[in-house]
N, C-alpha and C positions, 0 to 999 in steps of 0.2 A: 454679393454682400447684401444687396437690397432684400433679396428673398430670405436670407438668413435672419436679417434684422426684423423683418415683418413676422417671420415664423416665431422667433423668440418672443416678440411682443405679444403675439396672440396666445402663446402658451402661458405667459406670465399673467395674463388677465384672469385666468382661472387656476390659481396655484394649487389649491387643494385637489382638484380633479387631475391636474397634471402630475402632482406628486404621487397620488394613488396609482395612476397608470405606470409611472416611473418605478414605484416600489414593486409592482408586479413583475415588470421586466427584470429589475435588479435581482429579485429573488430567484427567478428561473435561470438567469445567466449565471448567478453564483453557484447554483446546483450543477449546472452543465460544466462550468469551468472546474469546479472541485472534483467532479467525477473523472473528467479527462486527465486532470493533473495527477490525481491519486493513482489512477490506473498506470500512467506512465512511470510514476515514482515507484509504485509497487513492483513493476516488472524489472526496473533497474536495480532496486534494492534486493530483490530475490536473486537476480543473476549474480550480484556482488557477493551475497552470502554463500551461494553455492560454490563460487570460485574460491572462497576462503576455506572451504572444508578440506581442501588438499587431497581429496579422493575422487575417484571416477565412478565407483559403484559400491553398493552395500550388499552383503550377503546376510539375509535374515531368515528366521524360521518361516516355513510355508504358512500362508494364511494371514500375514501381517503387512499387506501392501500399503494400507493407508497410514499405519502407525510409523512407517519408515520415514516419511517426510517430517513427522514430529520429532523423531529420534535425531535425525541429521541436523535439523534446524533449531530445535530448542530442547532436546534431551528428554522427551516424554518417555514414560515407562511402557515397555512392551510386555504383555503378559506371558509370552513364550520365551524360551531360552534356546540357544543354539549350541550344539555339541562342538567343542573346539577341535574335535578330530578332523573337522573340515579344513582346518588351517593347513594341515599337511598336504591336502589335495590342491589347495589354492597356491601355496608357495612353490610347488613343483611345476606349475604351468609356465610355459614360455611366455615372456612378455610382461610378467608381473614385477613391478618395481618394489612394492612392499605390501604387506597385509597386516592389519593390527586389530586385535579383538577389542570390543567396547562393551562394558557392562554398566548399565544405568539402572539405579534402584533408589529407593527411599530408605533412609536410615533414621529411625526414631531416636531422639535424644531426650529421655524423660527428665534428666537433671535440668536441662535448659527449657523444657516444655515446648519443644519444637520438633519438626521432622526435617532432616537435612536431605538434600538431593546430592547423591554421590555419582560421580562419573569415573568409572574405572577405565584406565587406558594404559597402554605400554609407554612408559615415560621416555624410552629411547627413541620413540617415533613421534613424540608429542609435537615437536616443531614442524614435522612433516604433515601431520594431521591438522595443525592449527598454525599455519605459516604467518598469519597476521598478528598473532599474540605478542604482547610485550609483557614481560614478567619482572616484577621487582623481587630480587632474591635469586634463587637458583631452582633448576628443575630437580625434583626428588631423585636421590641416588640409591635409596633402598626403600623397602616396603613400610618403613615407619614414618615416612615423610609425605606431606601433601602440599597441594597448591590450593589457595582459596580464591574464589571469584571476588571481584571488587565489592560487589554488593554484600556478599556473605561476610567478608572481612570487616566492612564498614559497620554493618548492623551489630556485629558481635564485639567490635572494638579490638580486633585481633591484628597482630603485626608479625613480621618475619621473626621466627625464633620462639613464638608462643606455642603452647601445647593445647591440643583439642582432644578431650577425653570422651569416650563412650563406655561407661561402666556396664551398661546393659549387654554389651557384646565383648566386654573385657578387652578393650583396645584403646590405645591412645596414639596420637600422631603429632609430630613436630611440623609446624608451618615452615616450609623451606622457601616458599615464594608466594607472592600475591599477584594475581592477574590485574593488569591495569584496565581501567574501565573501557569496555567495548561498546556499551550501549545496547547489548543484546542479552539473550537469556544465559549466555556463558557466564555472566557476572554473578549468577545466583547459585553456582555449583561448588562442590568440593571435589577436587580432582586428586585421585590417589592411584597408585600402581594397580593394575588390573588384578594381580595376584592377591594383593591385600583385600581388594573388594570381593574377590571370589571366596577368600577365607571367611570374611565377615558374613557374607550372605549364604555360606555353605553351598557354593556352586563351584567346586574345584576345577571342573572342566567345562563350565558354561559361560556363555556371553550373550548379550542382547543382540549383537551384530558383529560383523567383521567388515572393517573399512578397507577397501583395496584401491591402490593406484597402479595404473599400467604405465609401461615405458613409452608406448606409442598409442595415443588416443585413437588413431585411425584403425587400430586392431581391436578396439573395445568390443565390438559386436562379435567378432570371431572368438575372443577369449570368454565372454559371458555365455555364449552358446555352448562352447565346449565344456565349461564348468557345470552348466545346468544339466548336460547329458551325463556327466560323470558322477554327480552327487545328487541323489534323489532327496526329497524332503526339505529342500531349501528354496528360497526365492531370491532372485537377483533384481535389484532396482538400481538403475543408473541415475546419475544426478539430473540428466536431461528428462527422465521420466518423472522425477520428483518435481522439477520445475513445471513440466507440462501439467501434472496433476493439480498443483496449487494454482497455476495460471488459469486452468479451466474453472476452478472455484471462483477466482477473482473476476474472470470474464462473465460468469453468471451474475455475480453481484453488479458488475458494470452494466449489463443489459437491463437489469431491473431498475437501477438508478437512472439510466438514460431514458427509460420508459416514463418514469416519474417526471424527469426534467422536460421531456417533450410535451407531456400533458400540461405541465405548469406553463410552458411557453405558449401553447395554444390558448390556454385560458387568458394569459397576459395579452396575447395578440387581440383577442376579442375585446378585452378591456380597453386597449389602445384605440381600436376601431370605434368602440362605443363613445369614448371620450371625444374623439375627433368628429364623429357625426353630430354629437350634441353641440360642439363648437360651431360646426357649419350651420346647423339649424338656427342657432342663436345669432349668427352673423349674416343671415340671409339678406337683410336690408343693406348691410355694409358691402357685401360682395356684389349685390345688384348695383350699388352706386359705382363701384370700381368698374363694372362692366359698362355702365352708362357713360363714364368719362373716357372710355377707350381701352381698358385693360383686356387683352385677348384671353380666351379660355385657357390657353397653354400656360399663361402666367398664374392664373388662379389655381390651376392644377398643380403647378410647381410649388406654390406657396404652401398649400395644404400637405403635399407630399413631403416637403422639407420639414414641416412640423412633426410629422410622424417619425422621420429619420432622426431628428434632433432628440425627440423624446426617448426613443429606443436606444440611441447611442449613449445618451446620458445614463440611462438605466443599466446598459451593458457595462459601462465604465464603473459605475457604483457597485454592481454585482461582483466584478472582478476584484475591486479593492477590498470589499467585505470578505470575499473568499480568501484572499491572500492574508488579510489581517487575522482571520480565524483559523489558519492552518493548524495551529497546535491543538485547538479544541476539536477540530474535525479529526485530526490524527488520533487523539485520545478516544474519540467515539468509535472510529474504525477498529482500533485495537481491542476494544471491548466486545464488539460483535463478531469479529472474524476470528477463526480458530488459529490463524497464523498471520502475522504481519512482520515484514522485515524491520530490522533495527534502524534507528535513525529517522530523519525526517523523510516522509514519503512524498510530500507535496511541496514543491518549490515553484516560484514564479517561472513560467515558461512563456517566452515571447510569442512563440508560434501558436500555442494553445490560446493565449490571451487574444492574439490577433484574429484567430478563427472564431472565437466566441463573440468578439465584438462585431466582426463581419456578419455573423449569423444574426445578431441582435438588429443590425441595420437592415438586413434582408426582411426580418420580421416587421420592422417599421415600414419598409416599402410595401410589403404585402398588405399590412393593416391600413395603410394610407391610400391605397389605390382607389378603393370604392368611395371613401369620403371625398377624396380629391376630384374624382369624376363627378360626384354629386354636386360639389361646389361649382365646378366648371360649367354645369348645365343651368345654373341660375341665370335667369333673364334680367336685363336692365329694368324691366317693368317692376321687378320686385322691390326696387329702391323707392318706388312711389307708394307701394303698399305700406301700411304701418301697422 
């Protein structure tokens, strides 16, 4: 306790210098904690969203591997179409639980001066493809009914029973259901029977992709290999491949972010060492007096080292608190710069990551304080006489 009290008093003597060093540590630890937290949250969110798709693999036109992830996770438009004749070859394979065509496209609505995102899907398999959905109203029973995403319905002030018209394609639909808010890109779509979408976009036998679920996931590789051999001109992408592709992108961003954090930490460590060295030089006479009255070198060493640990620990705690408080702002920034980010909060307080970040900050304090502490412990009692 004596060492802690003395260390705190010494840091308090030069508040501005101590606060500047603390600010540097806090900034670098905040960056480190944020990167590790978001990476963990990203992986969990991605895994959760892929589980919610209700399918094991996608059959898409050859040459669209990167767009598949966008299609599965947030309904992006793929420029190529798949001939649905492939459905016959998929459904006869042993081990297939179901296969459903998906048609994603943009539908201009000149009357409302907007472009709607349409997701054509087999309504009979809707709840198998989207098992986590909760719908107010009912699933469409014919090709004249649709489901609206929560965001789409809210912006247009539509409710169950209303009519949505598209005079430019001579079509109108009754809203049979509204999707409860999911917090994902699903909220922005209009969901209609795939046959209605094919008629509107003049693709009577076309689809963006076919979603497939197998009865036994252990046979997934055997089934996809067999399908690829039987049907040329298609590409099969499993959900694990989608996860791997997006995770690789996230990992690259993580490495870049960690590199920046490490550089910031090194700069902060130099700042802490400089502040402590200046403190030692200014207190040469005081330390010499302590040596003259019998203080051993080990005690001098410990006092200075504890100063460095206190400074970096306080900075680490401040950085973690700032990071947790700014999670929403950081999340908004991440969503703007990354092509895909899972729905919901990606960063939450994690005790393990917080503890590791704080421990790292303390280690930085130890490393930064060793040389100043050694320098202080070498001061001779004669220095107390010099003025």
